[in-house]
C-alpha positions as CSV (number, residue, x, y, z in Angstrom):
1,X,105.8,110.5,123.8
2,X,105.0,113.2,121.2
3,X,101.6,112.5,119.5
4,X,100.3,114.7,116.6
5,X,97.0,114.5,114.8
6,X,97.1,117.2,112.1
7,X,99.3,117.6,109.1
8,X,100.4,121.1,110.2
9,X,101.6,119.8,113.6
10,X,103.7,117.0,112.1
11,X,105.3,119.1,109.4
12,X,106.2,121.7,112.0
13,X,107.9,119.3,114.4
14,X,109.8,117.6,111.5
15,X,111.0,120.9,110.4
16,X,112.4,121.6,113.8
17,X,114.1,118.2,114.1
18,X,115.7,118.6,110.7
19,X,116.9,122.1,111.4
20,X,118.9,120.5,114.3
21,X,120.5,118.1,111.7
22,X,118.6,115.1,112.9
23,X,117.9,112.2,110.5
24,X,114.2,111.0,110.3
25,X,113.1,107.5,109.9
26,X,109.5,106.6,109.1
27,X,107.4,103.5,109.7
28,X,103.8,103.8,108.4
29,X,101.2,101.5,110.0
30,X,97.5,101.0,110.3
31,X,97.8,100.4,114.0
32,X,97.0,97.2,115.9
33,X,100.7,97.0,116.4
34,X,102.5,93.7,116.9
35,X,106.1,92.5,117.2
36,X,106.4,92.6,113.4
37,X,105.8,96.3,113.4
38,X,108.2,96.7,116.4
39,X,111.1,95.1,114.5
40,X,110.7,97.7,111.7
41,X,110.8,100.4,114.3
42,X,113.8,98.9,116.0
43,X,115.6,98.9,112.7
44,X,114.6,102.5,112.1
45,X,115.7,103.6,115.6
46,X,119.2,102.0,115.0
47,X,119.7,104.0,111.9
48,X,118.0,107.4,112.5
49,X,117.9,110.0,115.3
50,X,114.1,110.1,115.3
51,X,111.5,107.8,114.0
52,X,108.0,108.9,113.0
53,X,105.4,106.2,113.3
54,X,102.0,106.8,111.7
55,X,98.9,105.0,112.8
56,X,96.2,105.5,110.2
57,X,93.6,103.0,109.0
58,X,93.4,104.1,105.4
59,X,89.9,103.7,104.0
60,X,90.9,103.8,100.4
61,X,92.9,100.6,100.4
62,X,90.0,98.4,101.6
63,X,87.8,97.1,98.8
64,X,85.6,95.3,101.3
65,X,83.8,97.8,103.7
66,X,83.2,95.0,106.2
67,X,87.0,94.4,106.4
68,X,87.5,98.1,107.1
69,X,84.9,98.1,109.9
70,X,86.4,95.0,111.5
71,X,90.0,96.2,111.3
72,X,91.3,96.2,115.0
73,X,91.9,99.7,116.5
74,X,93.4,100.4,119.9
75,X,95.5,103.5,119.9
76,X,96.2,103.4,123.7
77,X,97.6,99.9,123.4
78,X,99.7,101.0,120.4
79,X,101.1,103.9,122.4
80,X,102.0,101.5,125.3
81,X,103.9,99.2,122.9
82,X,105.8,102.2,121.3
83,X,106.9,103.3,124.7
84,X,108.6,100.0,125.3
85,X,111.0,100.9,122.4
86,X,111.5,104.6,123.2
87,X,109.6,107.4,124.9
88,X,111.7,110.2,123.4
89,X,112.9,109.2,120.0
90,X,109.6,108.1,118.5
91,X,107.1,110.7,117.2
92,X,103.6,109.3,116.8
93,X,101.5,110.7,114.0
94,X,97.8,109.6,114.4
95,X,95.9,111.7,111.9
96,X,92.2,111.9,111.3
97,X,90.9,111.0,107.8
98,X,90.4,114.8,107.3
99,X,94.1,115.4,108.0
100,X,95.0,113.0,105.1
101,X,92.2,113.6,102.6
102,X,91.0,117.1,103.6
103,X,87.3,117.3,102.8
104,X,87.0,114.6,100.1
105,X,88.1,111.0,100.3
106,X,89.3,110.0,96.9
107,X,92.2,108.1,95.4
108,X,94.8,109.2,92.9
109,X,95.2,107.0,89.9
110,X,98.7,105.5,89.6
111,X,100.7,103.7,86.9
112,X,103.3,101.4,88.5
113,X,104.4,99.9,85.2
114,X,102.2,96.9,85.7
115,X,103.2,95.9,89.2
116,X,99.7,96.9,90.4
117,X,98.0,94.4,88.1
118,X,99.6,91.2,89.5
119,X,98.4,89.1,92.4
120,X,96.8,91.4,95.0
121,X,95.9,93.8,92.2
122,X,93.8,91.1,90.5
123,X,91.8,90.3,93.6
124,X,91.6,93.7,95.3
125,X,90.6,96.2,92.7
126,X,91.8,99.7,93.4
127,X,93.8,98.6,96.4
128,X,97.2,99.9,95.2
129,X,95.7,103.3,94.1
130,X,94.7,103.6,97.8
131,X,98.1,102.5,99.0
132,X,99.9,104.9,96.6
133,X,97.6,107.8,97.5
134,X,98.2,107.6,101.3
135,X,101.9,106.7,101.1
136,X,102.7,109.5,98.8
137,X,100.8,111.9,101.0
138,X,102.6,110.7,104.1
139,X,106.1,110.8,102.5
140,X,105.4,114.3,101.3
141,X,104.3,115.4,104.7
142,X,107.1,113.8,106.7
143,X,109.9,113.9,104.2
144,X,111.9,111.1,106.0
145,X,115.4,110.2,105.1
146,X,114.4,106.5,105.2
147,X,111.1,104.6,105.3
148,X,110.7,101.0,106.5
149,X,108.3,98.4,105.1
150,X,108.0,94.7,105.8
151,X,108.5,92.1,103.1
152,X,105.3,90.3,104.1
153,X,103.6,92.8,101.7
154,X,106.4,92.3,99.1
155,X,104.2,93.5,96.2
156,X,103.4,96.7,98.1
157,X,107.1,97.1,98.9
158,X,108.0,97.0,95.2
159,X,105.2,99.3,94.3
160,X,106.3,101.9,96.9
161,X,109.8,101.7,95.5
162,X,108.4,102.4,92.1
163,X,106.3,105.3,93.5
164,X,109.3,106.9,95.1
165,X,111.3,106.5,91.9
166,X,108.6,107.8,89.5
167,X,107.6,110.7,91.7
168,X,111.3,111.6,92.5
169,X,110.7,111.6,96.3
170,X,113.8,112.0,98.4
171,X,113.3,109.0,100.7
172,X,115.2,105.7,100.7
173,X,112.9,102.7,101.0
174,X,114.1,99.9,103.2
175,X,112.6,96.4,103.1
176,X,112.7,94.4,106.3
177,X,112.5,90.6,106.7
178,X,109.2,89.0,107.6
179,X,108.7,88.5,111.4
180,X,107.0,85.2,112.1
181,X,105.2,83.6,115.0
182,X,106.7,80.4,116.5
183,X,104.5,78.4,114.1
184,X,106.0,80.2,111.1
185,X,102.8,82.2,110.5
186,X,103.7,85.7,109.2
187,X,102.8,88.2,111.9
188,X,99.8,90.3,110.9
189,X,97.2,92.4,112.7
190,X,94.6,90.1,111.1
191,X,96.0,87.2,113.1
192,X,94.1,88.7,116.1
193,X,90.9,87.7,114.4
194,X,91.8,84.0,114.0
195,X,90.4,81.3,116.2
196,X,92.8,78.9,117.9
197,X,91.9,76.3,115.4
198,X,92.4,78.6,112.4
199,X,95.7,79.9,113.8
200,X,97.0,76.4,114.2
201,X,96.0,75.4,110.7
202,X,97.4,78.6,109.2
203,X,100.9,77.3,110.0
204,X,100.4,75.2,106.8
205,X,100.9,78.4,104.8
206,X,104.6,78.9,105.6
207,X,105.2,75.1,105.7
208,X,103.9,75.0,102.1
209,X,106.1,77.9,101.1
210,X,109.2,76.3,102.5
211,X,108.5,73.0,100.7
212,X,107.9,74.9,97.5
213,X,111.3,76.5,97.9
214,X,112.9,73.1,98.2
215,X,111.0,71.8,95.2
216,X,112.0,74.8,93.2
217,X,115.5,73.6,92.9
218,X,114.6,70.3,91.2
219,X,111.0,70.5,89.9
220,X,109.2,72.5,87.2
221,X,107.1,75.5,88.1
222,X,103.9,73.7,86.8
223,X,104.6,70.7,89.0
224,X,104.9,73.0,92.1
225,X,101.8,74.9,91.2
226,X,99.8,71.7,90.9
227,X,101.2,70.4,94.2
228,X,100.3,73.5,96.1
229,X,96.7,73.4,94.7
230,X,96.4,69.8,96.0
231,X,97.7,70.7,99.4
232,X,94.8,73.1,100.0
233,X,92.1,71.3,97.9
234,X,90.7,69.2,100.8
235,X,91.5,71.5,103.6
236,X,88.3,72.4,105.5
237,X,89.8,75.4,107.3
238,X,91.9,77.2,104.7
239,X,90.9,78.1,101.2
240,X,93.6,78.9,98.6
241,X,93.0,82.1,96.7
242,X,96.2,82.1,94.7
243,X,99.7,80.7,94.6
244,X,102.2,82.1,92.0
245,X,105.9,82.0,91.3
246,X,106.9,85.3,90.0
247,X,109.9,87.4,88.8
248,X,110.9,89.4,91.9
249,X,111.4,92.6,89.9
250,X,108.4,92.6,87.5
251,X,106.1,90.4,89.7
252,X,104.9,88.7,86.6
253,X,104.2,85.0,87.1
254,X,106.4,82.5,85.3
255,X,106.1,79.0,84.0
256,X,109.7,78.4,83.1
257,X,112.8,79.2,85.2
258,X,115.7,81.2,83.8
259,X,119.2,81.9,85.1
260,X,120.2,85.1,86.7
261,X,116.6,86.1,87.7
262,X,115.4,86.3,91.3
263,X,112.1,84.5,91.9
264,X,109.6,84.6,94.8
265,X,106.6,82.5,95.6
266,X,103.4,84.4,96.7
267,X,100.3,83.0,98.4
268,X,96.9,84.2,99.6
269,X,94.7,82.1,101.7
270,X,91.3,82.6,103.4
271,X,90.4,81.3,106.9
272,X,86.6,82.0,106.7
273,X,86.5,85.7,105.8
274,X,90.0,86.4,107.2
275,X,92.6,86.8,104.4
276,X,96.2,85.9,105.0
277,X,99.2,86.5,102.6
278,X,102.8,85.4,102.7
279,X,105.8,85.0,100.4
280,X,109.2,83.5,100.2
281,X,112.4,84.1,98.2
282,X,113.2,81.0,96.1
283,X,116.8,81.6,95.0
């Protein structure tokens, strides 16, 4: 498997592949790969000649330094997993911080037309500036035909679509369905940090989303919001940070439903210091 660590190396190899009329898919990750990541790569491999996978723990999208320090890192394991998919059609880009940020780690300030101020933006100040900075840099370096992102981070997906549109980047952004564990828990690198008790209890997150979707057909938004709050109120393992029902395009929370608008429910929950997010389409 080809592994590159500098921006110069990756741009050179992409230039060669494109000169041979190969299409390039791209799956950006922060490593600690799991089956959810692999499903994105499988989709990319089906639709492109080569797939670039980046493994880069981006420091500017962590507003909690302790969370950054505890983020799992195991590049050798990641490479072994990638080889189970392909040893010749995956190009691994594992840059250093210097390769991405040069000599100064700083974020660019973005205007995503308000998408960045909802949900995650309210609780993780500066997070989406960090996401925008690194994704823009990676897309400009690799110039993929298509880039693949999971819908678990649906707000991030919408923001990246907005980034590509506003910066006129020549990459098609593909959203892929959430891959779940057998319990329904959305697959995440953070799940590795959960105890058995926490992981079992965390199945409540998706169960709550599914019930909220059923209720959405017959009950008011306010009634559903109150019900979700009560579900987590007396739970000693999980603490609800937010639950909102939002317009899928603007991400703005709603209180009254309208026809011909797509809605989605979003949730963030803490198991001790481990933060878990999920979402579900409601109609």
